[in-house]
NUMARVEX-278162 format. One record per residue (C-alpha): residue number from 1; x, y, z. Coordinates in Angstrom, 2 decimals. Last residue first. Layout:
# NUMARVEX-278162
+-----+---------+---------+---------+
!   k !    east !   north !      up !
+-----+---------+---------+---------+
! NUM !       X !       Y !       Z !
...
+-----+---------+---------+---------+
***
This chain:
# NUMARVEX-278162
+-----+---------+---------+---------+
!   k !    east !   north !      up !
+-----+---------+---------+---------+
! 326 !   38.79 !   18.50 !   -7.01 !
! 325 !   36.38 !   18.55 !   -9.67 !
! 324 !   34.15 !   15.86 !   -8.99 !
! 323 !   33.21 !   17.93 !   -5.73 !
! 322 !   32.72 !   21.14 !   -7.41 !
! 321 !   30.32 !   19.39 !   -9.73 !
! 320 !   28.34 !   18.51 !   -7.14 !
! 319 !   28.24 !   22.58 !   -5.81 !
! 318 !   27.60 !   23.81 !   -9.24 !
! 317 !   24.52 !   21.01 !   -9.61 !
! 316 !   23.53 !   23.08 !   -5.77 !
! 315 !   23.57 !   26.13 !   -6.98 !
! 314 !   21.14 !   25.58 !  -10.26 !
! 313 !   18.96 !   23.76 !   -8.24 !
! 312 !   18.69 !   26.94 !   -6.08 !
! 311 !   18.62 !   28.99 !   -8.84 !
! 310 !   15.84 !   27.39 !  -10.00 !
! 309 !   14.02 !   27.34 !   -6.57 !
! 308 !   14.24 !   30.74 !   -6.97 !
! 307 !   12.76 !   31.20 !  -10.38 !
! 306 !    9.71 !   29.56 !   -9.39 !
! 305 !    9.59 !   27.65 !  -12.40 !
! 304 !   11.87 !   26.56 !  -15.47 !
! 303 !   13.29 !   23.40 !  -13.95 !
! 302 !   15.09 !   21.09 !  -16.51 !
! 301 !   15.00 !   17.41 !  -16.18 !
! 300 !   16.60 !   15.12 !  -18.39 !
! 299 !   19.99 !   15.81 !  -17.24 !
! 298 !   19.70 !   14.09 !  -13.86 !
! 297 !   16.63 !   12.31 !  -13.68 !
! 296 !   17.57 !   11.76 !  -10.06 !
! 295 !   18.08 !   15.36 !   -9.22 !
! 294 !   15.17 !   15.77 !   -9.62 !
! 293 !   13.69 !   13.31 !   -7.43 !
! 292 !   16.13 !   14.65 !   -4.34 !
! 291 !   14.58 !   18.44 !   -5.18 !
! 290 !   11.55 !   17.09 !   -4.74 !
! 289 !   12.21 !   16.13 !   -1.06 !
! 288 !   12.48 !   19.87 !    0.13 !
! 287 !    9.68 !   22.07 !   -1.40 !
! 286 !    5.94 !   20.51 !   -1.01 !
! 285 !    4.33 !   19.99 !   -5.08 !
! 284 !    2.19 !   21.04 !   -7.00 !
! 283 !    2.92 !   20.06 !  -10.21 !
! 282 !    3.57 !   22.03 !  -14.32 !
! 281 !    4.53 !   20.10 !  -17.32 !
! 280 !    6.78 !   20.73 !  -20.35 !
! 279 !    7.07 !   17.63 !  -22.65 !
! 278 !   10.17 !   16.84 !  -24.70 !
! 277 !   10.33 !   13.79 !  -27.59 !
! 276 !    8.47 !   15.17 !  -30.20 !
! 275 !    7.13 !   18.63 !  -28.55 !
! 274 !    3.92 !   18.33 !  -26.08 !
! 273 !    2.88 !   20.96 !  -24.13 !
! 272 !    1.14 !   22.03 !  -20.66 !
! 271 !    1.13 !   17.87 !  -19.49 !
! 270 !   -0.27 !   17.90 !  -16.15 !
! 269 !    1.97 !   16.99 !  -13.15 !
! 268 !   -0.57 !   16.38 !   -9.73 !
! 267 !    0.29 !   12.59 !   -9.85 !
! 266 !    4.36 !   13.70 !   -9.40 !
! 265 !    5.52 !   10.08 !   -9.30 !
! 264 !    3.19 !    8.17 !  -11.72 !
! 263 !    3.37 !   11.42 !  -14.00 !
! 262 !    6.71 !   11.22 !  -14.72 !
! 261 !    7.21 !    7.14 !  -14.89 !
! 260 !    4.60 !    7.71 !  -17.56 !
! 259 !    6.81 !   10.57 !  -18.98 !
! 258 !    8.92 !    7.81 !  -19.81 !
! 257 !   12.66 !    8.20 !  -21.88 !
! 256 !   13.25 !   11.22 !  -20.59 !
! 255 !   12.88 !   14.65 !  -21.75 !
! 254 !   12.00 !   16.80 !  -19.64 !
! 253 !   10.89 !   20.60 !  -18.96 !
! 252 !    9.64 !   22.01 !  -16.15 !
! 251 !    7.30 !   24.38 !  -14.36 !
! 250 !    7.07 !   23.76 !  -10.57 !
! 249 !    4.17 !   25.66 !   -7.98 !
! 248 !    5.14 !   25.40 !   -4.42 !
! 247 !    3.61 !   24.48 !   -1.16 !
! 246 !    6.35 !   25.47 !    1.38 !
! 245 !    8.46 !   22.08 !    2.81 !
! 244 !    8.29 !   18.38 !    4.33 !
! 243 !   10.36 !   15.53 !    3.51 !
! 242 !    8.27 !   12.87 !    3.03 !
! 241 !   10.36 !   11.18 !    0.21 !
! 240 !    8.38 !   13.62 !   -1.95 !
! 239 !    5.58 !   15.81 !   -1.00 !
! 238 !    2.57 !   16.30 !   -3.03 !
! 237 !    0.21 !   13.44 !   -3.94 !
! 236 !    0.89 !   11.84 !   -0.84 !
! 235 !   -0.87 !   15.20 !    1.04 !
! 234 !   -4.07 !   15.14 !   -1.23 !
! 233 !   -4.30 !   10.90 !   -0.17 !
! 232 !   -3.15 !   11.74 !    3.66 !
! 231 !   -6.36 !   14.39 !    3.89 !
! 230 !   -6.18 !   16.66 !    7.27 !
! 229 !   -9.13 !   18.53 !    7.89 !
! 228 !   -9.68 !   21.94 !    7.02 !
! 227 !  -13.14 !   21.10 !    6.02 !
! 226 !  -14.50 !   18.95 !    9.21 !
! 225 !  -12.75 !   21.51 !   11.36 !
! 224 !   -9.88 !   20.58 !   13.78 !
! 223 !  -10.32 !   21.19 !   17.18 !
! 222 !   -7.30 !   19.56 !   20.00 !
! 221 !   -7.97 !   17.50 !   23.05 !
! 220 !   -6.20 !   16.92 !   26.17 !
! 219 !   -6.58 !   13.57 !   28.23 !
! 218 !   -3.62 !   12.68 !   26.71 !
! 217 !   -1.65 !   10.08 !   24.79 !
! 216 !    2.00 !    9.16 !   25.73 !
! 215 !    3.85 !    7.82 !   23.43 !
! 214 !    7.52 !    6.87 !   24.51 !
! 213 !   10.57 !    6.88 !   21.69 !
! 212 !    9.44 !    7.66 !   18.67 !
! 211 !   12.11 !    6.95 !   16.16 !
! 210 !   10.49 !    4.35 !   14.83 !
! 209 !    7.23 !    6.20 !   14.19 !
! 208 !    9.09 !    8.73 !   11.38 !
! 207 !    7.82 !   11.97 !   12.08 !
! 206 !    6.91 !   14.86 !   10.13 !
! 205 !    6.07 !   18.17 !   10.86 !
! 204 !    3.03 !   20.43 !    9.18 !
! 203 !    3.00 !   23.79 !    8.44 !
! 202 !   -0.83 !   25.01 !    9.13 !
! 201 !   -0.06 !   28.18 !   11.29 !
! 200 !   -0.96 !   28.95 !   14.74 !
! 199 !    0.83 !   26.00 !   16.78 !
! 198 !   -1.38 !   25.09 !   19.40 !
! 197 !    0.21 !   21.61 !   19.79 !
! 196 !    3.20 !   21.31 !   17.28 !
! 195 !    0.97 !   19.60 !   14.54 !
! 194 !    1.71 !   16.31 !   12.63 !
! 193 !    2.02 !   14.10 !   10.49 !
! 192 !    2.92 !   10.51 !   11.72 !
! 191 !    5.02 !    8.54 !    9.56 !
! 190 !    5.81 !    4.65 !    8.77 !
! 189 !    8.96 !    4.13 !    6.76 !
! 188 !   10.32 !    1.68 !    3.80 !
! 187 !    9.77 !    4.67 !    0.72 !
! 186 !    6.26 !    5.32 !    1.66 !
! 185 !    3.45 !    4.12 !    4.47 !
! 184 !    1.38 !    7.39 !    6.29 !
! 183 !   -0.22 !    8.49 !    9.60 !
! 182 !   -2.79 !   11.63 !   10.10 !
! 181 !   -2.73 !   14.19 !   12.08 !
! 180 !   -1.59 !   14.13 !   15.27 !
! 179 !   -1.86 !   17.13 !   17.50 !
! 178 !    1.41 !   17.23 !   19.14 !
! 177 !    3.32 !   18.22 !   22.71 !
! 176 !    6.96 !   17.07 !   22.05 !
! 175 !    9.50 !   16.19 !   24.05 !
! 174 !   13.52 !   15.72 !   22.57 !
! 173 !   15.94 !   12.51 !   21.77 !
! 172 !   20.10 !   13.05 !   22.44 !
! 171 !   22.01 !   14.00 !   19.87 !
! 170 !   19.89 !   15.78 !   17.21 !
! 169 !   20.71 !   16.23 !   13.93 !
! 168 !   18.86 !   12.32 !   12.96 !
! 167 !   16.42 !   12.76 !   15.81 !
! 166 !   15.09 !   10.47 !   18.63 !
! 165 !   11.60 !   11.68 !   19.14 !
! 164 !   10.16 !   11.66 !   23.27 !
! 163 !    6.08 !   12.03 !   22.26 !
! 162 !    3.39 !   13.40 !   24.44 !
! 161 !    0.30 !   13.13 !   21.85 !
! 160 !   -2.59 !   15.82 !   22.35 !
! 159 !   -6.47 !   13.84 !   21.16 !
! 158 !   -8.69 !   14.59 !   18.11 !
! 157 !  -10.60 !   11.21 !   18.50 !
! 156 !  -10.25 !    9.84 !   15.87 !
! 155 !   -6.18 !   11.04 !   15.36 !
! 154 !   -5.35 !    9.51 !   18.96 !
! 153 !   -6.98 !    6.00 !   18.22 !
! 152 !   -4.60 !    6.10 !   15.17 !
! 151 !   -1.75 !    6.20 !   17.29 !
! 150 !   -2.80 !    3.66 !   18.93 !
! 149 !   -3.03 !    1.54 !   16.18 !
! 148 !    0.65 !    2.40 !   14.69 !
! 147 !    2.53 !    2.15 !   18.09 !
! 146 !    1.44 !   -1.02 !   18.74 !
! 145 !    1.76 !   -2.61 !   15.40 !
! 144 !    5.10 !   -0.96 !   14.93 !
! 143 !    7.86 !   -3.60 !   16.64 !
! 142 !   11.76 !   -2.61 !   16.33 !
! 141 !   13.87 !   -3.54 !   13.60 !
! 140 !   15.94 !   -0.46 !   12.88 !
! 139 !   18.14 !   -1.50 !   10.17 !
! 138 !   15.04 !   -2.16 !    8.00 !
! 137 !   13.38 !   -5.39 !    7.60 !
! 136 !   16.02 !   -8.73 !    5.78 !
! 135 !   13.72 !  -11.05 !    4.29 !
! 134 !   16.27 !  -13.80 !    2.96 !
! 133 !   14.02 !  -16.50 !    4.35 !
! 132 !   11.00 !  -14.90 !    3.33 !
! 131 !   11.98 !  -14.06 !   -0.35 !
! 130 !   12.99 !  -17.94 !   -0.37 !
! 129 !    9.43 !  -18.68 !    0.43 !
! 128 !    7.40 !  -16.71 !   -1.49 !
! 127 !    7.16 !  -18.90 !   -4.69 !
! 126 !    6.71 !  -22.06 !   -2.80 !
! 125 !    4.53 !  -20.79 !    0.02 !
! 124 !    1.82 !  -19.49 !   -2.77 !
! 123 !    1.31 !  -23.44 !   -4.55 !
! 122 !    1.82 !  -24.78 !   -1.15 !
! 121 !   -0.94 !  -22.32 !   -0.24 !
! 120 !   -2.96 !  -23.62 !   -3.04 !
! 119 !   -2.48 !  -27.10 !   -2.35 !
! 118 !   -3.93 !  -27.00 !    1.39 !
! 117 !   -6.58 !  -24.63 !    0.86 !
! 116 !   -6.21 !  -20.79 !    1.36 !
! 115 !   -7.23 !  -18.69 !    4.54 !
! 114 !   -4.44 !  -19.55 !    7.09 !
! 113 !   -2.24 !  -18.17 !    4.31 !
! 112 !   -2.86 !  -14.60 !    5.55 !
! 111 !   -2.53 !  -15.75 !    8.77 !
! 110 !    0.80 !  -17.43 !    8.31 !
! 109 !    2.42 !  -13.92 !    6.25 !
! 108 !    1.04 !  -12.09 !    9.71 !
! 107 !    2.55 !  -13.97 !   11.58 !
! 106 !    5.64 !  -13.07 !   10.27 !
! 105 !    5.66 !   -9.92 !    9.40 !
! 104 !    5.38 !   -8.72 !   13.26 !
! 103 !    8.26 !  -11.02 !   14.56 !
! 102 !   11.19 !  -10.26 !   11.42 !
! 101 !   10.54 !   -6.72 !   11.92 !
! 100 !    7.70 !   -4.82 !    9.30 !
!  99 !    8.60 !   -2.00 !    6.78 !
!  98 !   10.62 !   -4.28 !    4.54 !
!  97 !    8.37 !   -3.09 !    2.53 !
!  96 !    8.94 !   -5.95 !   -0.44 !
!  95 !    7.63 !   -7.92 !    1.65 !
!  94 !    4.58 !   -6.70 !    2.51 !
!  93 !    4.27 !   -5.95 !   -1.03 !
!  92 !    4.56 !   -9.70 !   -1.52 !
!  91 !    2.37 !  -11.11 !    0.86 !
!  90 !   -0.37 !   -8.37 !   -0.65 !
!  89 !   -0.78 !   -9.84 !   -4.04 !
!  88 !   -0.07 !  -13.54 !   -2.69 !
!  87 !   -3.33 !  -13.18 !   -0.75 !
!  86 !   -5.25 !  -11.29 !   -3.21 !
!  85 !   -4.55 !  -13.77 !   -5.94 !
!  84 !   -5.86 !  -16.32 !   -3.35 !
!  83 !   -9.26 !  -14.59 !   -3.06 !
!  82 !  -10.22 !  -12.88 !    0.48 !
!  81 !  -13.17 !  -13.33 !    1.54 !
!  80 !  -14.61 !  -11.02 !    4.21 !
!  79 !  -17.04 !   -9.47 !    0.78 !
!  78 !  -20.28 !  -10.17 !    2.89 !
!  77 !  -21.60 !  -10.79 !   -0.61 !
!  76 !  -19.32 !  -13.44 !   -1.30 !
!  75 !  -19.97 !  -14.64 !   -4.63 !
!  74 !  -18.05 !  -17.85 !   -5.82 !
!  73 !  -17.64 !  -17.80 !   -9.17 !
!  72 !  -19.32 !  -19.92 !  -12.15 !
!  71 !  -17.75 !  -19.32 !  -15.75 !
!  70 !  -18.68 !  -17.96 !  -19.76 !
!  69 !  -17.05 !  -15.08 !  -19.26 !
!  68 !  -19.57 !  -12.27 !  -19.81 !
!  67 !  -22.44 !  -14.81 !  -18.94 !
!  66 !  -21.31 !  -14.86 !  -15.40 !
!  65 !  -23.29 !  -17.74 !  -12.95 !
!  64 !  -23.28 !  -17.69 !   -9.81 !
!  63 !  -22.32 !  -20.12 !   -6.83 !
!  62 !  -23.64 !  -18.78 !   -3.28 !
!  61 !  -22.15 !  -17.22 !    0.03 !
!  60 !  -24.62 !  -14.26 !    1.66 !
!  59 !  -26.40 !  -17.09 !    3.74 !
!  58 !  -29.73 !  -15.58 !    3.96 !
!  57 !  -31.60 !  -19.07 !    3.90 !
!  56 !  -29.02 !  -20.48 !    6.42 !
!  55 !  -27.09 !  -23.39 !    6.21 !
!  54 !  -29.67 !  -25.21 !    3.72 !
!  53 !  -28.93 !  -22.41 !    1.23 !
!  52 !  -25.40 !  -23.01 !    1.52 !
!  51 !  -25.75 !  -26.68 !    0.61 !
!  50 !  -28.33 !  -26.38 !   -1.72 !
!  49 !  -25.48 !  -24.10 !   -3.90 !
!  48 !  -22.92 !  -26.36 !   -3.35 !
!  47 !  -25.66 !  -29.28 !   -5.12 !
!  46 !  -26.17 !  -26.79 !   -7.56 !
!  45 !  -23.19 !  -26.77 !   -8.68 !
!  44 !  -22.71 !  -30.44 !   -8.22 !
!  43 !  -25.67 !  -30.26 !  -10.75 !
!  42 !  -24.27 !  -28.18 !  -12.90 !
!  41 !  -20.94 !  -30.14 !  -13.46 !
!  40 !  -23.35 !  -33.56 !  -14.23 !
!  39 !  -25.08 !  -31.58 !  -17.25 !
!  38 !  -21.23 !  -30.58 !  -18.10 !
!  37 !  -20.57 !  -34.73 !  -18.46 !
!  36 !  -18.09 !  -36.55 !  -16.90 !
!  35 !  -14.44 !  -37.47 !  -17.22 !
!  34 !  -13.49 !  -35.53 !  -14.26 !
!  33 !  -11.21 !  -32.73 !  -15.91 !
!  32 !  -13.25 !  -33.06 !  -19.02 !
!  31 !  -16.15 !  -32.09 !  -17.18 !
!  30 !  -14.40 !  -29.08 !  -15.30 !
!  29 !  -12.85 !  -27.49 !  -18.34 !
!  28 !  -16.34 !  -27.54 !  -19.78 !
!  27 !  -18.40 !  -26.46 !  -16.96 !
!  26 !  -15.62 !  -23.42 !  -16.47 !
!  25 !  -15.02 !  -22.46 !  -13.16 !
!  24 !  -13.40 !  -18.55 !  -11.96 !
!  23 !  -11.54 !  -19.47 !   -8.93 !
!  22 !  -11.77 !  -17.27 !   -6.06 !
!  21 !  -10.09 !  -20.03 !   -3.99 !
!  20 !  -13.44 !  -21.19 !   -2.06 !
!  19 !  -14.72 !  -22.09 !   -5.97 !
!  18 !  -12.05 !  -23.58 !   -6.51 !
!  17 !  -11.60 !  -25.83 !   -3.09 !
!  16 !  -16.08 !  -26.32 !   -3.52 !
!  15 !  -15.09 !  -27.62 !   -7.16 !
!  14 !  -12.35 !  -30.01 !   -5.97 !
!  13 !  -14.81 !  -31.24 !   -2.81 !
!  12 !  -17.80 !  -31.69 !   -5.60 !
!  11 !  -15.72 !  -34.00 !   -7.60 !
!  10 !  -14.30 !  -35.90 !   -4.28 !
!   9 !  -17.87 !  -36.46 !   -3.48 !
!   8 !  -18.95 !  -37.44 !   -6.97 !
!   7 !  -16.51 !  -40.37 !   -6.74 !
!   6 !  -13.20 !  -40.44 !   -9.27 !
!   5 !  -10.77 !  -40.14 !   -6.74 !
!   4 !  -12.57 !  -41.83 !   -4.03 !
!   3 !  -11.73 !  -44.93 !   -6.79 !
!   2 !   -8.17 !  -44.04 !   -6.70 !
!   1 !   -7.68 !  -43.86 !   -3.24 !
+-----+---------+---------+---------+
***
């Protein structure tokens, strides 16, 4: 085994393993690692490239030199190969979301890890194994991947959908005929954004996917004007905790420790004025969810406009104080 570890074959295989895992390779580091010259490493890299060309002259993978970092890396113009860093980030995001049941998340993680060579797979397994072992999905425990996929087709084809929906504030499921507009994920849950079928106004209804009991994609179609199509990205900028409501412009003061956290939470927010540690901001938001976030800021935020919303916040705070004065 010792002879093989020092052989040219072993060296080239290890180099290829580095490239395939998305590493950027420096000749000097590899030369020191294998106790050879930099020219030898250069020849090894050329042989790897010759191998790619022998497979197919139009093969999209090849080793390229990056002058800025003085490194070699595997160029994959097909952009189909995930790097070890991307795979680890995806796994951490999936685990943190807690959105998928155990039966769905485990095979996804296994498939992501299958892209990697053995030693890198072991490395990532060691980092995420404890988190995966203690993984606790949200309480509904429902498989969702089929529902997400079916609804994505209905949205793409503008097909009317029938659902039975279990709302929190109703004892029994109710039936709805809806026009599905978009799918979103937020705060542990997947959501469907929709209109009632034939709805005249543009008010959006938000359905949590795990509360949909039965789903039927009908043969009926609904019309969508391209210029008025639903845009998930714009909707996300203005909604908090997936609570819909009327669109309104807020004007507020903030003097907390992190203005960056405010700007991250409210992507439409703009700083109008700054006076020491106090900021004056404006933001465009949908009504109900923003109230929950404002209350989470305690005494570090004050709503100035609109007046009606300021009065609503004032009354809510008075009600809260009343609970503690009993």
